[in-house]
C-alpha positions in Angstrom: 205.0 115.1 4.1 208.6 115.6 5.1 210.4 113.8 8.2 210.4 115.1 11.4 213.7 115.7 11.2 213.5 117.9 8.8 209.9 119.6 10.0 212.9 120.1 13.3 215.3 121.6 11.5 212.4 124.0 9.1 211.4 125.1 12.9 214.7 125.5 14.6 216.0 127.6 11.7 212.9 129.7 11.6 213.5 130.4 15.9 216.9 131.6 14.5 215.0 133.7 11.5 213.4 135.5 14.9 216.6 135.6 16.9 215.3 133.5 19.5 218.4 133.4 22.1 220.7 130.8 21.9 220.3 129.0 24.9 216.4 128.7 24.1 217.1 127.4 20.5 219.7 125.2 21.9 217.5 123.3 24.7 214.4 123.9 22.1 217.0 121.1 19.8 217.5 118.9 22.4 213.9 118.4 23.4 213.1 118.0 19.8 215.8 115.6 19.1 214.9 113.3 22.1 210.8 114.1 21.0 211.5 112.6 17.5 213.3 110.2 18.7 211.4 108.8 20.8 208.1 109.1 18.2 207.4 106.8 15.8 207.5 107.7 11.9 205.6 110.8 11.1 203.7 113.3 12.5 200.9 112.6 11.9 201.1 109.0 13.2 201.9 110.9 16.5 199.2 110.5 19.4 198.0 112.5 22.3 198.6 110.0 24.9 202.4 109.9 23.3 203.1 113.1 23.4 201.6 113.1 26.9 203.8 110.0 27.9 207.0 112.1 26.4 206.2 115.2 28.4 205.0 112.8 31.8 208.5 110.8 31.8 210.0 111.8 35.9 213.4 112.2 36.5 213.6 116.1 34.8 213.2 119.4 37.1 209.8 121.0 36.9 211.4 123.9 34.9 212.2 121.4 32.6 209.0 119.7 32.9 207.5 123.1 31.6 210.1 124.1 28.7 209.6 120.8 26.8 206.0 121.8 27.1 206.6 125.1 26.1 208.9 123.6 23.1 206.4 120.8 21.6 203.6 123.4 22.0 205.6 126.5 19.8 206.2 123.0 17.3 202.6 122.3 17.1 201.7 126.1 16.3 204.6 126.6 13.8 203.6 123.0 11.7 200.1 124.8 11.8 201.1 127.9 10.1 203.3 126.1 7.4 200.1 124.3 5.9 199.2 126.6 3.2 196.1 128.6 3.5 195.5 131.0 0.5 193.3 133.0 2.0 195.4 133.8 4.4 197.5 135.8 1.6 194.8 138.0 0.2 194.6 141.2 1.6 191.0 142.5 2.2 190.5 145.7 -0.6 189.2 149.3 -0.7 185.3 148.8 -0.2 183.2 151.0 -2.0 180.5 152.9 0.2 177.5 151.5 -1.1 174.3 153.6 -0.7 170.2 152.0 0.0 168.2 154.4 -1.7 164.2 153.9 -1.7 163.9 153.9 -5.7 166.6 150.9 -5.6 168.3 148.9 -3.2 171.1 147.6 -5.5 172.0 150.7 -7.1 174.6 153.1 -6.6 173.8 156.4 -5.6 175.7 159.1 -6.6 177.8 161.4 -4.6 175.5 164.1 -4.0 173.2 161.6 -3.2 175.5 159.4 -1.1 176.0 162.6 1.0 172.4 163.3 1.3 171.7 159.8 2.5 175.0 159.8 4.9 173.5 163.2 6.8 170.0 162.0 7.6 171.3 159.1 8.7 173.2 160.7 11.2 170.5 163.4 12.2 168.4 160.9 12.7 171.0 158.9 14.9 172.0 162.2 17.0 167.8 163.0 17.3 167.5 159.3 19.3 171.6 160.2 21.4 169.4 163.5 22.3 166.1 161.4 22.8 167.9 159.0 25.0 170.0 161.5 26.3 166.8 163.6 27.8 165.1 160.6 29.1 167.8 159.2 31.5 168.8 163.0 32.7 165.0 163.0 34.0 164.9 159.7 35.4 167.9 161.0 37.6 167.5 162.8 40.3 169.1 166.0 40.2 171.4 167.8 43.2 172.0 171.0 43.9 
């Protein structure tokens, strides 16, 4: 695992690559430098209580306190995003249309049969929609 200082440097570089305003990066750099200096060793060793103690340290304005909170939240979200997740790199490819027929529920239907099944399904949906519309029309009072 990289050192907290190396992670902080990589995070700030990612902010620069995203064209975050210079003053925000400058403030985040100061906040993260202070945070890393106060926390022990590895990032995994940092506890919620230590983060709350850092954020609750007095002597700063409300705006500074909120910025520090936003900085740490953004930093930890970035750390989570950096975890290696091979599934995140996979793209969902195009899928084939599968038709369930009466003869075999596991076979792929040829194109004309697929069209008939789709048309049959659409007709049954339309019948249900029409029946539902007629029922709701008969229930509602008509005003002329």
